[in-house]
VOGU-3710 file (C-alpha; in Angstrom, 3 decimals, decimal comma):
1> msqwkqiqql> 107,425/123,019/53,935  108,910/126,461/54,511  107,388/128,742/57,107  106,345/131,249/54,423  104,516/128,570/52,413  102,649/127,542/55,554  101,726/131,183/56,123  100,317/131,506/52,612  97,967/128,580/53,241  96,307/130,216/56,245
11> emrllehvdy> 92,736/131,434/56,193  92,049/135,086/55,412  91,418/136,028/59,063  94,965/135,015/60,012  96,505/136,428/56,843  95,214/139,834/57,905  97,365/139,528/61,048  100,356/138,629/58,860  99,688/141,652/56,662  99,891/143,858/59,753
21> lyddnfpmdi> 103,507/142,738/60,331  104,925/144,098/57,108  105,420/147,748/56,193  108,203/149,990/54,899  110,497/148,759/57,672  110,420/145,277/56,111  108,339/145,062/52,894  106,459/141,840/52,226  108,014/141,770/48,735  111,362/140,900/50,330
31> rqvlagwies> 109,776/138,241/52,530  108,265/136,693/49,404  111,266/136,641/47,061  113,866/135,727/49,719  111,698/133,432/51,866  114,067/130,459/51,994  117,206/132,513/52,541  115,603/134,661/55,238  114,421/131,618/57,204  117,892/130,047/57,058
41> qdwdtavdde> 119,578/132,983/58,842  120,036/133,444/62,598  118,390/136,864/63,011  117,899/136,421/66,766  121,638/136,360/67,381  122,288/139,210/64,940  120,012/141,529/66,930  122,717/141,952/69,560  125,787/141,305/67,406  126,612/144,428/65,358
51> smaavmftnl> 129,250/142,780/63,163  127,050/139,785/62,400  124,103/142,089/61,645  126,276/144,118/59,244  127,316/140,989/57,348  123,729/139,739/57,130  122,532/143,155/55,942  125,135/143,130/53,158  124,163/139,567/52,237  120,490/140,484/52,134
61> lsqlekvrll> 121,178/143,321/49,695  123,280/140,950/47,568  120,530/138,332/47,539  117,988/140,973/46,596  120,211/142,225/43,790  120,523/138,693/42,366  116,762/138,262/42,369  116,279/141,703/40,817  118,638/140,956/37,912  116,777/137,714/37,162
71> eqnflqrhnm> 113,367/139,401/37,255  111,829/139,702/33,762  109,036/142,095/34,676  110,324/145,678/34,285  107,941/147,106/36,906  108,967/144,472/39,461  112,644/145,191/38,809  112,009/148,889/39,324  110,145/148,268/42,602  112,943/146,050/43,895
81> kiiqqqlqlk> 115,488/148,741/43,111  113,468/151,265/45,099  113,225/148,823/48,022  117,011/148,279/47,946  117,619/152,010/48,114  115,159/152,447/50,980  116,783/149,645/52,967  120,235/151,167/52,490  119,038/154,560/53,694  117,199/153,085/56,658
91> ystnpavmar> 119,624/150,444/57,968  123,125/151,046/56,592  124,209/152,826/59,789  122,377/150,452/62,138  121,889/146,978/60,600  121,013/145,488/64,004  117,701/147,338/63,787  116,920/145,481/60,568  117,828/142,184/62,242  115,429/142,998/65,085
101> vistclreer> 112,612/143,825/62,653  113,054/140,564/60,692  113,482/138,488/63,856  110,256/139,922/65,246  108,335/139,217/62,039  109,522/135,600/61,878  108,723/135,014/65,541  105,234/136,444/65,142  104,681/134,302/62,039  105,511/131,240/64,141
111> rilsstctqe> 103,082/132,380/66,805  100,318/132,804/64,226  101,033/129,337/62,806  101,040/127,953/66,329  97,622/129,464/67,012  96,156/127,303/64,240  97,043/124,200/66,277  94,878/125,199/69,228  92,074/126,497/66,964  90,914/128,715/69,784
121> qgpleksiqn> 92,414/131,829/71,282  92,852/132,097/75,020  91,263/134,839/77,121  94,433/136,942/77,236  94,926/136,945/73,476  91,265/137,723/72,886  91,461/140,715/75,199  94,645/141,897/73,471  93,055/141,691/70,043  89,930/143,489/71,219
131> svaferqktm> 92,070/146,283/72,636  93,606/147,069/69,267  90,396/146,807/67,287  90,416/148,610/63,991  87,235/150,534/64,741  88,685/152,062/67,891  91,804/153,151/66,073  89,684/154,612/63,299  87,682/156,626/65,837  90,887/157,908/67,398
141> dnrvgvirss> 92,331/158,857/63,995  89,173/160,765/63,115  89,073/162,621/66,410  92,727/163,676/66,223  92,168/164,733/62,617  89,152/166,865/63,526  91,162/168,631/66,242  94,014/169,335/63,817  91,558/170,766/61,289  89,951/172,966/63,941
151> vqlmdqavky> 93,338/174,314/65,004  94,253/175,058/61,378  91,001/176,986/60,946  91,808/178,938/64,113  95,120/179,897/62,504  93,202/181,434/59,637  90,845/183,171/62,076  93,767/184,725/63,988  95,269/185,931/60,713  91,897/187,429/59,741
161> iedmqddfdf> 91,698/189,234/63,104  95,228/190,541/62,619  94,335/191,935/59,178  91,104/193,428/60,517  92,974/195,057/63,390  95,649/196,467/61,078  92,907/198,055/58,982  91,255/199,504/62,078  94,566/200,728/63,458  95,449/202,458/60,191
171> ryktlqsrds> 92,075/204,216/59,944  92,137/205,202/63,608  95,653/206,654/63,426  94,773/208,467/60,214  91,805/210,031/61,931  93,964/210,983/64,910  96,477/212,692/62,653  93,948/215,130/61,185  93,903/218,764/62,351  91,469/219,632/65,069
181> sdrnsdimkq> 89,714/221,982/62,652  88,868/218,993/60,391  87,407/216,844/63,124  83,951/218,378/62,874  83,742/217,929/59,121  81,169/215,680/57,476  83,922/213,193/56,553  84,913/212,905/60,170  81,321/212,411/61,242  81,055/209,522/58,787
191> evprlqemln> 84,417/207,972/59,771  83,771/207,759/63,511  80,713/205,436/63,218  82,628/203,336/60,704  85,499/202,936/63,166  83,049/202,054/65,933  81,515/199,402/63,716  84,992/197,995/62,922  85,836/197,912/66,627  82,591/196,098/67,382
201> rldfkrkeil> 83,390/193,518/64,703  86,936/193,165/66,040  85,571/192,633/69,546  83,151/190,011/68,247  85,926/188,172/66,382  88,206/188,236/69,425  85,456/186,756/71,591  84,675/184,217/68,880  88,274/182,978/68,522  88,711/182,738/72,297
211> skmdvvikei> 85,492/180,747/72,522  86,669/178,380/69,776  90,009/177,969/71,541  88,201/177,116/74,760  86,167/174,450/72,963  89,213/172,907/71,246  91,262/172,913/74,460  88,414/171,119/76,238  88,273/168,635/73,358  92,017/167,958/73,618
221> ddlmttqlsp> 91,737/167,582/77,397  88,924/165,070/76,948  90,862/163,236/74,204  93,901/162,884/76,454  91,841/161,732/79,430  89,351/159,368/77,816  91,281/157,967/74,858  94,970/158,809/74,589  95,874/157,904/78,169  93,890/154,617/78,060
231> elqdwkrrqq> 95,534/153,770/74,716  98,955/154,312/76,303  98,046/152,150/79,295  96,724/149,508/76,928  99,999/149,536/74,978  101,951/149,153/78,225  99,780/146,193/79,194  100,322/144,623/75,788  104,050/145,190/76,270  103,844/143,133/79,458
241> iaaiggpllt> 102,009/140,345/77,674  104,444/140,412/74,730  107,350/140,186/77,183  106,120/136,801/78,435  105,606/135,341/74,962  102,246/136,830/73,970  101,282/138,413/70,639  103,708/140,747/68,943  103,715/144,226/70,450  102,445/146,666/67,842
251> gleqlqswft> 100,887/150,099/67,883  103,792/152,230/69,136  104,110/154,067/65,819  100,378/154,746/65,805  100,525/155,912/69,418  103,462/158,147/68,564  101,470/159,683/65,711  98,533/160,479/68,023  100,803/161,975/70,683  102,721/164,074/68,159
261> ltaqslfqik> 99,624/165,388/66,354  98,025/166,280/69,684  101,200/168,036/70,833  101,416/169,926/67,547  97,846/171,135/68,058  98,671/172,359/71,569  101,875/174,090/70,465  99,952/175,752/67,643  97,274/176,996/70,045  100,037/178,352/72,294
271> rqldklgelv> 101,462/180,290/69,347  97,989/181,605/68,524  97,576/182,845/72,092  101,008/184,498/71,874  99,860/186,215/68,692  96,694/187,456/70,365  98,896/188,869/73,122  100,868/190,803/70,514  97,633/192,197/69,037  96,542/193,507/72,448
281> vkvtyesdpi> 99,756/195,545/72,677  98,730/197,371/69,502  94,995/197,692/70,056  93,010/197,285/73,245  89,875/198,774/74,685  87,524/198,587/77,615  86,190/195,039/78,187  88,765/193,617/75,770  88,260/189,777/76,113  91,898/188,853/75,395
291> plqkpqleer> 93,492/190,171/78,629  90,623/188,626/80,589  90,642/185,114/79,074  94,131/184,595/77,618  95,995/183,871/80,922  93,571/181,121/81,875  93,702/179,526/78,410  97,492/179,690/78,424  97,698/177,920/81,765  95,435/175,131/80,525
301> vkyliyhlik> 97,479/174,709/77,351  100,755/174,600/79,310  99,253/172,063/81,705  98,177/169,824/78,820  101,548/170,133/77,045  103,367/169,295/80,272  101,341/166,179/81,008  101,222/165,023/77,386  105,006/165,127/77,018  105,580/163,723/80,494
311> ssfvvekqpc> 103,364/160,711/79,776  104,989/160,194/76,361  108,311/159,167/77,962  108,156/155,365/77,725  110,407/152,322/77,909  110,289/151,094/74,338  112,494/148,058/74,992  112,467/146,530/78,448  115,854/145,510/79,936  117,075/142,306/78,347
321> mpthpqrpli> 120,316/140,346/78,115  121,435/139,757/74,494  122,251/136,179/75,455  118,592/135,528/76,326  116,475/137,727/74,008  113,321/135,694/74,613  113,508/136,124/78,380  113,568/139,855/79,086  113,448/141,462/82,543  116,092/139,094/83,902
331> iktgvqfttk> 119,560/140,534/84,500  122,648/138,580/85,464  125,360/140,445/87,330  128,397/141,033/85,144  126,480/140,419/81,896  125,577/143,307/79,629  121,905/144,114/79,203  120,221/146,603/76,894  117,195/148,822/77,304  115,693/151,688/75,325
341> vrllvklpev> 113,494/154,678/76,124  111,601/156,861/73,698  109,757/160,164/73,697  106,561/159,683/71,701  106,208/163,397/70,952  108,166/164,936/68,100  109,375/168,170/69,683  109,458/171,442/67,729  112,580/172,547/69,570  114,762/171,609/72,536
351> dyqlkvkttf> 116,826/174,304/74,240  119,702/171,934/74,918  120,692/168,277/74,640  118,183/166,015/76,319  120,225/163,855/78,696  118,686/160,751/80,241  120,004/159,357/83,509  119,430/155,786/84,658  119,215/154,759/88,306  118,922/151,245/89,699
361> dkdlppgrvs> 116,430/150,711/92,538  115,737/154,427/92,981  113,886/155,382/96,179  113,686/151,765/97,295  112,605/151,590/100,952  115,365/150,278/103,242  115,069/146,619/104,116  112,883/145,821/101,086  115,593/143,705/99,412  118,505/141,697/100,723
371> rqffiltnnt> 120,850/142,632/97,877  121,831/146,014/96,445  123,344/146,732/93,048  124,948/149,541/91,118  125,495/150,257/87,424  129,116/149,875/86,345  128,897/151,696/83,013  128,066/155,344/82,278  124,507/155,949/83,436  123,879/159,151/81,454
381> kvmdiedysn> 123,303/159,379/77,726  121,922/161,929/75,248  118,701/161,187/73,372  118,995/161,301/69,610  116,668/161,235/66,613  116,536/157,872/64,878  115,829/157,769/61,153  113,152/155,105/61,440  111,350/156,734/64,388  109,855/159,584/62,328
391> gclsvefrhl> 111,872/162,239/64,079  111,207/161,227/67,681  113,911/161,138/70,314  115,150/157,852/71,768  118,209/156,425/73,460  119,472/152,886/74,030  121,534/151,977/77,086  123,955/149,092/77,441  124,692/148,505/81,100  126,520/146,137/83,407
401> lkekkyingt> 125,242/145,500/86,904  127,347/144,640/89,934  126,343/143,671/93,447  127,522/145,873/96,292  129,976/144,452/98,793  128,812/144,355/102,383  130,820/144,956/105,525  131,251/141,783/107,595  129,267/139,911/104,957  125,967/141,385/106,118
411> kgnegllsvt> 123,375/141,906/103,402  120,600/143,186/105,595  117,117/141,733/105,339  117,954/138,224/104,161  115,740/135,171/103,963  112,333/136,793/103,399  112,213/136,073/99,661  114,264/133,937/97,325  116,652/135,644/94,915  114,244/135,129/92,014
421> eelhslsfea> 111,289/136,570/93,972  113,139/139,751/94,826  112,059/142,474/92,386  114,080/145,509/91,311  113,558/148,406/88,924  115,507/150,636/86,556  114,483/154,310/86,518  115,030/156,877/83,762  115,050/160,653/84,334  115,467/163,695/82,097
431> cftvqgltid> 114,737/167,419/82,240  114,469/169,897/79,377  112,827/173,125/78,284  110,568/173,451/75,274  109,023/176,790/74,240  109,736/178,245/77,658  108,180/175,305/79,500  110,451/173,195/81,750  109,427/169,530/81,860  110,713/166,817/84,193
441> letcslplvv> 110,539/163,363/82,648  110,562/160,114/84,577  109,660/156,534/83,780  110,784/153,101/84,915  111,158/149,589/83,618  108,882/146,762/84,568  110,102/144,919/87,691  113,367/143,051/87,149  114,836/139,870/88,567  118,581/139,955/89,183
451> isnvsqlpgg> 120,452/136,648/89,189  124,089/135,848/89,849  124,125/132,367/88,292  122,546/131,091/85,087  121,005/128,210/87,054  118,658/130,822/88,571  117,300/131,742/85,137  114,307/129,325/85,145  113,187/130,544/88,583  113,639/134,143/87,499
461> wasvmwynll> 111,532/133,592/84,391  108,773/132,024/86,467  108,676/135,226/88,542  108,603/137,423/85,419  105,725/135,410/83,958  103,712/135,398/87,177  104,071/139,134/87,752  103,231/140,261/84,217  100,365/137,820/83,907  98,590/138,927/87,062
471> tdeprnlaff> 99,144/142,672/87,441  99,439/145,761/85,292  101,141/147,769/88,036  104,397/149,161/86,651  106,395/148,992/89,901  104,910/146,753/92,573  108,217/145,505/93,967  106,497/143,913/96,972  104,401/141,671/94,703  105,862/138,372/95,906
481> gnppranwsq> 105,299/139,243/99,537  101,776/137,953/98,946  101,501/136,787/95,322  97,962/136,314/93,954  96,687/133,074/92,456  96,329/132,571/88,702  93,339/131,101/86,906  94,372/128,034/84,942  92,738/129,433/81,781  95,194/132,357/81,903
491> lsevlswqfs> 98,225/130,391/83,050  97,744/127,661/80,450  97,717/130,273/77,698  101,020/131,720/78,921  102,554/128,231/79,145  101,475/127,527/75,574  103,136/130,797/74,530  106,421/129,534/75,973  106,324/126,610/73,578  105,308/128,704/70,577
501> tfagrglnke> 108,029/131,267/71,369  110,861/128,868/72,144  109,869/125,897/70,013  107,629/127,291/67,267  104,466/125,373/68,195  102,175/125,872/71,168  100,269/123,298/73,183  96,893/121,852/72,233  93,933/121,227/74,527  94,881/117,621/75,247
511> qlamlvekll> 98,429/118,536/76,255  97,212/121,369/78,482  94,666/119,018/80,083  97,465/116,623/81,033  99,523/119,489/82,466  96,739/120,728/84,721  96,172/117,194/85,988  99,871/116,893/86,766  99,820/120,253/88,532  96,523/120,013/90,409
521> gqhascgdyq> 95,538/116,352/90,314  92,910/114,222/88,592  89,768/115,910/87,242  91,371/119,371/87,474  90,862/119,828/83,733  87,099/119,951/84,264  87,073/123,543/85,567  88,983/126,810/85,692  90,919/126,096/88,862  93,187/128,593/90,571
531> vswskfaken> 96,896/127,904/90,881  99,041/129,280/93,684  102,518/130,661/93,085  103,973/128,137/95,484  102,300/125,214/93,708  103,558/126,419/90,353  107,164/127,251/91,079  108,234/126,470/94,656  106,745/123,189/95,892  108,159/119,932/94,575
541> ilgkpfsfwm> 105,879/117,639/92,605  104,708/114,792/94,839  107,476/112,210/95,028  109,850/114,231/92,839  112,816/116,458/93,729  111,707/119,310/91,455  108,820/121,736/91,008  106,254/121,762/88,206  107,867/124,760/86,513  111,400/123,344/86,722
551> wldsildlik> 110,118/120,171/85,069  108,325/122,074/82,320  111,216/124,464/81,682  113,639/121,551/81,322  111,373/120,167/78,588  111,394/123,517/76,801  115,180/123,507/76,888  115,298/119,931/75,574  112,993/120,760/72,666  114,871/123,901/71,719
561> khllpiwnen> 118,289/122,215/71,713  117,543/118,692/70,491  113,967/118,087/69,348  112,890/121,179/67,425  112,205/119,585/63,984  110,327/116,640/65,497  108,299/118,921/67,788  107,316/121,253/64,965  106,180/118,313/62,834  103,763/117,510/65,675
571> yimgfvskem> 105,273/114,045/66,096  105,774/114,351/69,861  102,615/113,739/71,826  104,640/114,981/74,728  102,342/115,430/77,689  100,461/112,222/78,260  100,234/110,077/81,379  101,318/106,437/81,380  97,716/105,394/81,829  96,542/107,366/78,821
581> erallkdrep> 99,555/106,180/76,855  98,536/102,555/77,332  94,908/103,295/76,543  95,963/104,846/73,243  98,359/102,053/72,244  96,581/98,888/73,359  94,424/98,481/70,242  97,080/99,540/67,764  99,248/97,469/65,432  102,293/95,824/67,044
591> gtfllrfses> 105,247/98,169/66,859  103,117/101,285/67,158  104,895/103,787/69,385  104,445/107,296/70,705  106,821/109,903/72,058  106,248/111,529/75,424  108,211/113,547/77,932  109,404/111,857/81,062  107,461/112,583/84,246  110,269/111,350/86,491
601> hlggitftwv> 113,297/113,014/84,881  114,123/116,653/84,233  114,382/117,212/80,486  113,832/113,649/79,325  111,951/112,094/76,395  111,009/108,472/76,005  109,114/106,258/73,608  106,744/103,419/74,359  105,682/100,734/71,896  103,045/98,037/72,016
611> ehndngdvkf> 103,449/94,313/71,369  100,898/91,501/71,212  101,830/88,024/72,483  100,599/84,844/70,823  98,064/84,384/73,598  96,627/87,836/72,899  98,167/89,616/75,857  99,204/93,198/75,302  102,691/94,234/76,329  104,044/97,790/76,641
621> nsvepytknr> 107,748/98,621/76,525  109,301/101,970/77,437  112,948/102,965/77,291  114,724/104,925/79,942  114,319/108,618/79,070  116,848/110,253/76,799  118,228/113,478/78,276  120,268/116,248/76,673  123,525/114,449/77,477  122,576/111,449/75,376
631> lsalpfadii> 120,905/113,471/72,657  124,067/115,543/72,283  125,814/112,382/71,092  123,074/111,024/68,806  120,099/112,832/67,221  116,736/111,546/68,363  115,508/110,776/64,842  118,560/108,548/64,315  117,899/106,816/67,635  114,402/105,953/66,444
641> rdykvisdgv> 115,772/104,693/63,105  118,561/102,533/64,548  117,027/101,398/67,824  117,436/97,647/68,474  116,163/95,271/71,141  118,077/92,157/72,234  115,959/89,464/73,818  117,043/85,967/74,845  117,354/83,881/71,713  115,714/86,484/69,483
651> vpenplkfly> 117,384/88,209/66,538  117,954/91,905/67,366  115,429/94,048/65,587  113,946/97,514/65,637  110,561/97,155/67,336  109,457/100,640/66,276  107,212/100,352/63,193  104,482/102,991/63,274  104,330/106,392/64,903  100,984/106,732/66,657
661> pdipkdeafg> 98,372/106,418/65,326  99,535/104,627/62,137  102,300/106,595/60,370  105,139/104,384/59,067  108,272/105,255/60,993  110,420/106,148/57,977  107,626/108,192/56,446  107,442/110,287/59,584  111,145/110,655/60,372  112,878/109,878/57,065
671> rlynsqpskv> 113,775/113,431/56,162  115,037/114,077/59,702  117,645/111,290/59,604  120,961/113,069/59,433  123,795/110,736/60,456  124,211/109,190/57,016  127,650/107,824/56,056  129,575/109,442/53,226  130,036/107,298/50,111  133,352/108,932/49,228
681> hpyihttlip> 134,976/108,973/52,666  138,110/106,749/52,701  137,513/105,448/56,217  135,164/102,741/57,423  132,045/104,370/58,763  130,931/103,603/62,287  127,371/103,888/63,511  126,156/104,223/67,089  123,285/101,803/67,552  121,025/102,310/70,588
691> isqlrsnast> 120,346/98,928/72,212  117,943/97,765/74,901  117,973/94,294/76,402  114,718/92,581/77,333  114,855/89,780/79,884  112,778/86,680/79,266  111,063/86,961/82,657  109,813/90,492/81,987  106,245/91,083/83,011  103,688/91,653/80,303
701> tspahqspep> 102,571/94,769/82,049  105,878/96,212/83,209  107,786/98,251/80,666  111,429/97,488/79,956  113,520/100,198/81,498  116,870/99,053/80,132  118,506/102,012/78,555  120,623/102,000/75,387  123,827/102,240/77,336  127,110/101,207/75,674
711> pmtpgefdml> 129,293/99,310/75,983  127,736/95,868/75,513  129,397/92,798/76,954  131,569/90,788/74,527  128,929/88,041/74,492  126,170/90,473/73,625  128,307/92,004/70,874  129,066/88,586/69,375  125,395/87,712/69,489  124,495/90,958/67,774
721> seslcfdidt> 127,173/90,514/65,064  126,082/86,944/64,387  122,398/87,810/64,281  122,897/90,812/61,963  124,724/88,487/59,552  127,029/91,048/57,940  130,599/92,075/58,502  131,871/95,535/59,284  132,215/96,545/55,621  128,659/95,476/54,924
731> msssyse> 127,520/97,286/58,030  129,055/100,465/56,713  127,255/100,327/53,417  123,944/99,135/54,779  123,352/102,477/56,537  124,162/104,587/53,531  120,640/104,473/52,141
//
């Protein structure tokens, strides 16, 4: 079943989350009509491959055009034409952006589907969803809207004061121009009180507008302090969680709208104050409120503009290597990485080009790290307006990092932390002037791990996960000097995200219970235990030459490269102890088997099946784990189909009959078999058959650990050929079904 069909079968609560993914950047209409084609494309790779993205963009438009021409409904055809035109305008100059949008939507769909397996959200995801609650956004929208309306009304009030003052000024100057002999006339005696009354009204209106400005400025100050700043911090926290596999990061466009509308209100108030200053030049009087109050109001407005724009300078895309898009914040020396910063405020004017400068490890205290790096490529770039960012400025950097050479091989403070525990940062700086106000901008990436060899990637990712799970500090580079412990309830959720992100399906309660027992011992699943950093990523598992995280990461890699279809069909029980395995199988039909990951090998999967002897004894057999080397030669589904056991005097047969609990083997794996011989190929087809040999003296309780290792001895081959009772030609055709 396609991913989109699975999505459509979700309950309404989850469909609302899906609905949130699709907008004008990627309309749901396209997702619907091109579902199969979209899911068959490699959008993840296209994100960082411009030429590939361009080809896929062209193909998408072609596919959409084919569907449009076949559409019978005139209205639907019209809508599709409009969508095509919008896509061309939006992405024709930057198709990689489209690839990123589609890749993100598909990944989040998989996460939503994965969440249905666990049935229950973890504490982190619950807190994330609460933080973006619709009601809170609605309140924020209303408050920003009220402020904008108030500022617009003040515009009208200033215009009214200007008109009133012009009328007063005209009458006053007319009176002044009369001859001195006319000043004692009855008309003059009537005009003077009228002018005094107009001046009193003008004074009242000036005081009134200044009072309203004071109220609105206080309201904006309170909005920025109590709502806008917390919303920004919340988005940054959600960015951290999204970086380690959590829910899709959304809300930046909404945040940008709030920032821009607030800035527009402040700029408009500043213009209103400037206008009041112009009015004072023409007409002023004793106790005029404008000269008394305007300077203070101006300073407050400038202060708010400065801090609003300064805080709106954010890292939209954290540093990430294109080769590992799902593991950001890890940089390998000599490998290009990308990062992007954005200004959330749409500026009315910029006096000159806004240049952003990047600096690696700026202001890092001496002796903090053992290695130092520098950026090879140009570290300064001009911000530009992107079409899809609603007029806001942003800039994307593509950098290479190189380690500094040290005299006499000395690197300084070595040995305190491992390479993957050493944290670094990338800083961004800019300075510009807007409406006479000079603003210094500065922000930084989340802490980075720099590696020099790809073998350090798993350890680096463990550090990235641990940091972003346990702190919201943007630049605590000394974090691993004394890393805090993690509650298992939080850590287990993040580990499940790794599987949903990399493999499309997260872990269920039973699998997580087995993991915590492996990590912390028996009965650990009964409570919310705390896990130390050392226990998670540094100490070896008892009796094993690898840590818990290295073991788990090797399984992730195995699934992603060799077991993805089987994992996503939920056919791999995966994390189950040998004791539990036997408890599950002992009462099942002979030939019932289950698939689990090896506890003794890095990146290994094995299967165990149950047999019943004539005397009623139960026997369990397990094969030596299959690792990526073996699975590169033969797909796992084909191994299960063709697996044979040779036992003394027994005809070789496939002992695997039912996938636990009772699914016929071919029913479960039939559509995944993919090494079928061609019926038209002129050559004799050969088939690799995995074989295990059981010795007659094998214990009824000890599993057979003989692995399917070719070649067989000549005697074993003869025995197999004789027992199978068909020649090579027959063998070729028998596997063509």
